[in-house]
C-alpha positions in Angstrom: -90.1 -92.4 -0.6 -87.3 -92.0 -2.8 -83.3 -91.6 -2.2 -80.8 -90.1 -4.5 -77.6 -92.0 -4.8 -74.4 -90.1 -6.0 -71.1 -91.6 -6.5 -68.5 -89.3 -4.7 -65.3 -91.4 -4.5 -63.5 -93.7 -7.0 -64.2 -97.5 -6.1 -60.6 -98.2 -7.8 -58.7 -100.2 -5.0 -62.1 -101.7 -3.4 -63.4 -105.2 -4.0 -65.0 -106.3 -7.2 -68.2 -107.0 -4.9 -68.3 -103.2 -4.0 -67.9 -102.6 -7.9 -70.8 -104.7 -8.7 -73.0 -103.2 -6.1 -72.3 -99.7 -7.7 -73.0 -101.0 -11.1 -76.4 -102.7 -10.0 -77.3 -99.1 -8.5 -76.6 -97.7 -11.8 -73.4 -95.6 -10.9 -70.4 -95.7 -13.5 -68.5 -92.7 -13.3 -67.7 -90.4 -10.2 -70.3 -87.8 -9.9 -73.4 -89.8 -11.5 -76.4 -90.1 -9.7 -79.3 -92.3 -9.8 -82.7 -92.3 -8.1 -84.0 -95.5 -6.3 -87.0 -96.2 -4.0 -85.9 -96.8 -0.5 -86.3 -100.5 -0.3 -84.9 -102.7 2.2 -82.6 -104.1 -0.6 -81.5 -100.9 -2.2 -80.6 -99.6 1.4 -78.6 -102.7 1.8 -76.6 -101.9 -1.2 -76.2 -98.4 -0.2 -74.9 -99.4 3.1 -72.3 -101.5 1.6 -70.9 -98.7 -0.5 -71.4 -96.0 2.0 -68.1 -94.9 2.1 -68.3 -94.4 -1.6 -71.5 -92.6 -2.3 -73.6 -89.7 -0.9 -77.2 -90.2 -0.2 -80.1 -87.6 -0.2 -83.8 -88.0 0.2 -86.1 -87.1 -2.5 -89.8 -85.6 -2.1 -92.2 -87.4 -4.3 
């Protein structure tokens, strides 16, 4: 199963670790989206930045 992650809030003012997680997810500017497999690693990254992103499930 895949998930679509969209950056909905600016990471300015948050820790550098959260900036790096967003970069690793492929999210740069507010409004950008990326589609990933819902592996435990990706879900952990999303959980770390949940207050900055929205997540939607994608049908295969």
